[in-house]
Each structure stands twice: as C-alpha cells, then as structure tokens.
C-alpha positions in Angstrom: 1.3 39.1 -7.3 -1.0 38.0 -4.5 -3.4 36.5 -7.0 -0.8 34.4 -8.7 0.6 33.2 -5.4 -2.9 32.2 -4.3 -3.4 30.3 -7.6 -0.2 28.4 -7.1 -1.1 27.4 -3.6 -4.6 26.3 -4.7 -3.1 24.3 -7.6 -0.6 22.6 -5.2 -3.5 21.6 -2.9 -5.5 20.1 -5.7 -2.5 18.2 -7.1 -1.7 16.9 -3.6 -5.2 15.6 -3.1 -5.3 14.0 -6.6 -1.9 12.3 -6.0 -3.0 11.0 -2.6 -6.2 9.5 -3.9 -5.0 8.2 -7.3 -1.8 6.6 -6.0 -3.1 5.3 -2.8 -2.7 1.6 -2.1 -5.8 -0.6 -2.0 -4.4 -2.5 0.9 -6.1 -2.2 4.2 -5.3 -4.1 7.4 -8.3 -6.3 7.9 -8.4 -10.0 8.3 -10.4 -10.3 5.0 -7.7 -8.4 3.1 -4.9 -10.5 4.8 -6.7 -13.7 3.6 -7.0 -12.4 0.1 -3.4 -11.3 -0.1 -2.2 -14.6 1.3 -4.1 -16.4 -1.5 -2.6 -14.1 -4.1 0.9 -14.5 -2.7 0.6 -18.3 -2.6 -0.5 -18.3 -6.3 2.7 -16.4 -7.4 4.9 -18.3 -9.8 8.2 -16.5 -9.1 9.5 -18.2 -6.0 11.9 -15.4 -5.1 9.2 -12.7 -5.2 6.7 -15.1 -3.5 9.2 -15.6 -0.6 9.8 -11.9 -0.3 6.0 -11.2 -0.4 5.5 -13.8 2.3 8.0 -12.1 4.6 6.2 -8.8 4.0 2.9 -10.5 4.9 4.4 -11.9 8.1 5.6 -8.5 9.1 2.2 -7.0 8.2 0.5 -9.6 10.5 2.9 -8.7 13.3 2.1 -5.0 12.9 -1.6 -5.8 12.8 -1.3 -7.7 16.1 0.3 -4.6 17.6 -2.5 -2.4 16.3 0.1 -0.6 14.2 -2.1 0.1 11.1 0.5 2.3 9.4 3.1 -0.4 9.7 0.7 -3.1 8.6 -0.3 -1.2 5.5 3.4 -0.4 4.7 4.2 -4.1 4.7 1.1 -5.1 2.8 2.0 -2.5 0.2 5.5 -4.1 0.1 3.9 -7.5 -0.6 1.7 -6.0 -3.3 4.8 -4.5 -5.0 6.2 -8.0 -5.3 3.2 -9.2 -7.3 3.1 -9.2 -11.1 1.1 -6.5 -12.8 -2.3 -7.6 -13.8 
C-alpha cells in the first residue's frame, strides 16, 4: 500500500514538472521581448485580434513599469494567444 502511494506521488510530481516546462509561455518581460512582440502584433492581419493584442501589450507595459513581472507575463501571454498559430 505504501509503495503504491509513493509511486502515485512520484508520478504526480514528474507530471507536474513536465506540464510546467512544456506548456510554459516563452514570453518574458524584458524590453527586447516587448519590442519583438510589438512588431509581431503590428504585423497581424486580423484587426480585431490585433487591437485586443495591443491592449494586452499596453497592460503588460504598465505592469512592467510597476515591476509586476507576473502581471506583465500574464498580459504578454494574453497578447500571444491573439496571434495566429505559426
């Protein structure tokens, strides 16, 4: 019983680490990443999604100015979700 419980816990830990690393967003809140994202957003052809992504980028910049890295990354991720799949 103890052995199977231990195996379940170990499996859960491994799956959590794999999910966190494989599904993690590539966005970071640096000026270089902001500049690249701005260029990518400006190149979008869907005006509705481009406007929504621009709003997310504006909010990301505001969070970056407040040194709120988690908030910045959340909004950059939101902008990335508006972009078409490559």
